[in-house]
C-alpha positions as CSV (number, residue, x, y, z in Angstrom):
1,M,0.0,0.0,0.0
2,Q,1.4,3.4,-1.0
3,N,1.5,6.0,1.8
4,F,0.1,9.5,1.3
5,P,2.2,12.6,1.9
6,V,1.7,14.5,5.1
7,I,1.4,18.3,4.5
8,T,3.1,20.0,7.4
9,S,2.7,23.6,6.2
10,A,0.7,25.4,3.5
11,K,1.0,29.2,3.5
12,L,0.1,32.1,1.2
13,R,3.2,33.9,0.1
14,T,4.0,37.1,-1.8
15,R,7.2,37.6,-3.9
16,R,8.4,40.8,-5.4
17,I,9.5,40.4,-9.0
18,G,10.5,43.4,-11.1
19,G,8.7,45.8,-8.8
20,H,5.5,43.7,-9.0
21,S,3.9,41.6,-6.2
22,R,3.2,38.0,-7.1
23,K,1.0,35.9,-4.9
24,G,1.1,32.1,-4.6
25,T,1.2,29.2,-2.2
26,L,4.1,27.5,-0.5
27,I,3.6,23.8,0.6
28,K,5.9,21.7,2.7
29,G,5.6,18.1,3.9
30,T,7.0,14.6,4.3
31,L,6.5,11.3,2.6
32,N,7.4,7.9,4.1
33,S,7.2,5.0,1.5
34,E,9.5,2.5,-0.2
35,A,13.2,3.2,0.1
36,D,15.2,4.8,-2.8
37,K,12.2,5.5,-5.0
38,T,10.9,8.6,-6.8
39,Y,7.2,9.5,-6.5
40,N,5.3,12.1,-8.4
41,V,3.3,14.0,-5.8
42,R,0.3,16.0,-7.0
43,F,-1.1,18.9,-5.0
44,F,-4.7,20.1,-4.9
45,G,-6.7,22.8,-3.2
46,S,-10.2,22.4,-1.9
47,P,-12.8,24.8,-0.4
48,E,-13.2,22.4,2.6
49,A,-12.4,18.9,3.8
50,D,-14.9,16.4,2.6
51,N,-17.7,15.9,5.0
52,P,-20.4,13.4,3.8
53,P,-23.7,14.4,5.2
54,N,-25.3,11.1,6.2
55,P,-24.2,7.7,7.7
56,P,-23.1,5.1,6.7
57,Y,-20.6,7.4,4.8
58,T,-17.3,7.9,6.6
59,I,-16.1,11.4,7.3
60,T,-12.4,11.3,6.5
61,G,-11.5,15.0,6.9
62,Y,-9.5,14.7,3.7
63,G,-9.8,17.3,0.9
64,E,-11.7,16.5,-2.3
65,N,-8.9,17.5,-4.8
66,K,-10.9,20.3,-6.4
67,T,-8.2,22.5,-7.9
68,F,-5.0,21.0,-9.3
69,L,-2.0,23.1,-8.1
70,G,0.8,21.3,-9.7
71,Q,3.2,18.4,-9.0
72,K,6.7,17.6,-7.9
73,S,9.0,14.6,-8.0
74,V,10.0,13.5,-4.5
75,S,12.7,10.9,-3.8
76,T,12.9,8.8,-0.7
77,N,16.2,8.0,1.0
78,S,17.4,4.5,2.1
79,N,15.0,4.6,5.1
80,G,12.0,5.5,2.8
81,D,11.8,9.1,4.1
82,A,11.6,12.3,2.1
83,T,10.8,15.9,2.8
84,F,9.6,18.3,0.1
85,T,8.8,22.0,-0.6
86,F,6.5,22.9,-3.4
87,S,5.9,26.4,-4.6
88,T,3.0,27.3,-7.0
89,K,1.9,30.6,-8.5
90,K,-1.7,29.6,-7.8
91,K,-3.2,31.3,-4.8
92,V,-5.2,29.1,-2.5
93,P,-7.5,31.3,-0.4
94,K,-7.1,31.3,3.4
95,G,-9.3,28.8,5.1
96,Q,-9.2,26.2,2.3
97,V,-7.3,22.9,2.5
98,V,-4.3,21.6,0.6
99,T,-3.9,17.9,-0.2
100,G,-1.1,15.8,-1.7
101,S,-1.4,12.6,-3.6
102,P,1.5,10.4,-4.8
103,K,1.3,8.7,-8.2
104,V,3.5,5.7,-9.0
105,A,3.0,4.1,-12.4
106,R,-0.7,3.3,-12.6
107,Y,-1.4,3.3,-8.9
108,Q,-2.7,6.4,-7.2
109,E,-3.8,7.0,-3.6
110,Y,-6.1,10.0,-3.2
111,R,-6.6,9.7,0.5
112,A,-4.3,12.6,0.9
113,R,-3.8,14.5,4.2
114,E,-4.9,18.1,4.4
115,L,-3.9,21.2,6.3
116,V,-5.9,24.4,6.6
117,L,-3.9,27.3,5.2
118,E,-2.6,29.8,7.7
C-alpha cells in the first residue's frame, strides 16, 4: 500500500519580481514510503475537507482534490523518508485545505492529508 504525503505547512506567500507583487502558495511536507524510489506528488486545493452528510458514509477529513495546483518529483532515502517543498503561483484562499497525492506508475492514492492554510 502506498502511503500518502503529510502536508506540514501550507502558506500564502508574496514575492516581489521586477517591482510587482506575485502571490502564490508554499507547501511543505513529508513522505514515508518504499526506500530509494521517486514519487510524483500532485497537489490540490479544496474549499473544505470532505464531509459526507449522512451515515453510513465515513467522514475522513481529507480534501476533495478540487483544484490542481501542480506536481513535484519526491525521492525517498534509504529509510524510505523524504521531505519536500513545493511552490506554486496559484493562490489558495485562506481557510481552504491543501492535499497531496503520490502517483506511482498506474497506482494512485487519493486519501491525501490536508492542512488548513494559515
